[in-house]
C-alpha positions as CSV (number, residue, x, y, z in Angstrom):
1,M,5.7,-32.1,35.2
2,A,7.5,-28.6,35.3
3,G,4.6,-26.5,33.6
4,N,6.5,-24.2,30.9
5,E,6.0,-27.5,28.7
6,R,5.5,-26.3,24.7
7,L,4.7,-29.8,23.8
8,T,4.1,-33.0,26.0
9,R,4.1,-36.5,25.2
10,K,3.6,-39.7,27.6
11,I,6.3,-42.6,27.3
12,G,7.2,-45.6,29.3
13,A,7.7,-45.6,32.8
14,P,9.5,-49.3,34.1
15,W,7.3,-50.0,37.1
16,S,3.7,-50.1,38.6
17,G,3.0,-46.9,40.4
18,A,4.7,-44.5,37.8
19,A,3.9,-42.5,34.8
20,A,6.8,-40.2,32.7
21,W,6.8,-38.2,30.6
22,A,8.9,-36.3,27.4
23,S,8.2,-32.3,27.2
24,I,10.1,-29.8,25.0
25,L,10.2,-26.7,27.1
26,D,9.8,-23.4,26.2
27,D,13.4,-23.0,26.3
28,G,13.9,-25.3,23.9
29,S,15.4,-28.1,26.6
30,L,14.6,-31.8,26.5
31,E,12.9,-32.7,29.7
32,L,11.8,-36.6,30.7
33,E,10.4,-37.2,34.2
34,L,9.7,-40.1,36.0
35,F,7.5,-40.3,38.7
36,D,7.0,-42.8,41.5
37,H,4.1,-42.8,43.1
38,S,4.0,-46.1,44.3
39,Q,3.5,-47.7,47.5
40,E,7.4,-48.5,46.9
41,A,8.2,-45.1,47.2
42,A,5.5,-44.1,50.0
43,S,7.7,-46.6,52.3
44,S,11.3,-46.3,51.7
45,L,11.4,-42.8,50.4
46,G,8.9,-41.3,52.8
47,G,6.1,-40.6,50.0
48,D,6.0,-39.5,46.2
49,V,9.3,-38.9,44.4
50,A,10.6,-37.8,40.9
51,W,13.7,-37.4,38.8
52,I,13.9,-35.4,36.0
53,Y,16.8,-35.5,33.0
54,G,17.4,-32.5,31.0
55,V,18.8,-32.7,27.7
56,Q,19.9,-29.5,26.6
57,P,18.8,-27.1,23.6
58,R,21.3,-27.7,21.3
59,Q,21.2,-31.3,21.1
60,L,17.8,-32.5,19.8
61,A,18.7,-31.7,16.2
62,R,20.8,-34.7,17.2
63,L,18.4,-37.1,18.6
64,M,16.5,-36.1,15.6
65,T,18.9,-37.5,13.3
66,L,19.5,-39.6,15.4
67,L,16.2,-41.1,15.1
68,D,15.8,-40.3,12.0
69,V,12.8,-37.6,13.3
70,A,11.8,-33.6,11.2
71,D,10.4,-32.6,14.4
72,E,9.8,-32.3,18.4
73,A,6.7,-33.6,18.5
74,A,8.3,-36.8,16.1
75,L,10.8,-37.2,18.7
76,L,8.5,-37.4,21.2
77,A,6.4,-39.5,19.3
78,A,9.4,-41.8,18.6
79,F,10.7,-41.9,22.6
80,A,7.2,-43.1,23.4
81,E,6.9,-45.9,20.1
82,R,10.7,-46.8,19.8
83,F,12.0,-47.4,23.6
84,P,9.8,-49.4,26.5
85,H,10.5,-46.9,29.5
86,I,12.4,-43.9,30.7
87,H,15.0,-45.6,31.9
88,A,15.9,-47.0,27.5
89,V,15.9,-43.7,27.0
90,R,18.3,-42.7,29.6
91,D,20.4,-45.6,28.7
92,W,19.8,-45.2,24.9
93,L,21.0,-40.8,25.8
94,R,24.3,-42.5,27.7
95,G,24.7,-45.3,25.0
96,E,25.2,-42.5,22.4
97,A,26.9,-39.5,24.4
98,I,24.0,-37.2,24.4
99,P,24.8,-35.5,27.6
100,F,22.0,-34.6,30.1
101,S,21.6,-33.6,33.9
102,E,19.9,-35.6,36.1
103,K,18.0,-34.5,39.1
104,F,16.4,-36.4,42.1
105,D,13.1,-34.9,43.7
106,S,12.6,-36.7,47.1
107,Q,9.5,-34.1,47.3
108,A,7.5,-34.9,44.5
């Protein structure tokens, strides 16, 4: 996690040896982070890695409307409760045409 979160919730990870979080950052943006510390990551990618998806603050109201939630805490709870893992959230964002950035950190 980036260290500038004002609200964070653990969400599902798509495989064993990984962990995922959804966070509202100090600037109001949404960050979804998948941290892979599995043996497969270490052997094929040389160590722990992370994927970070970012959604701009102006999109949060639309996300809350689509998920029928009232606030940021409920938004993060919806990601944890309604989606089996972070990739399902990412795919849902794509399906709803919510723009997001994607970064890969090979030195996580």
